[in-house]
Steps between C-alpha positions, in 0.01 A plus 500: 500500500692738273797264493283213383340712229838629385648150490203370307528786251871435454439127455234564235719750317796261508285218367370716215853608407618139495210399277579789266865398488401142417276617213776729371756219506262268313427771242872561446561129444201472265647773279810289431527283190507122543871495407576754772308296756690192390830686550413557865369148543126569501195411297172689478343254742764589763419870507217493754702287742818705462320833539318388815795320660732798439281686745591252771866470408567872499261613772612798696 
């Protein structure tokens, strides 16, 4: 029973940290100017996708 509770707690904490990282990445991209986004090959409409897919690409 303790193992299940501990695993659930760890899973919830991990999920919350990943969501926070996604929001932080999106915020960082939103602070860039359009010219800077263009330099890295992005547009404002790409930010949500890039921020959320980075979570999957660089998952621990």
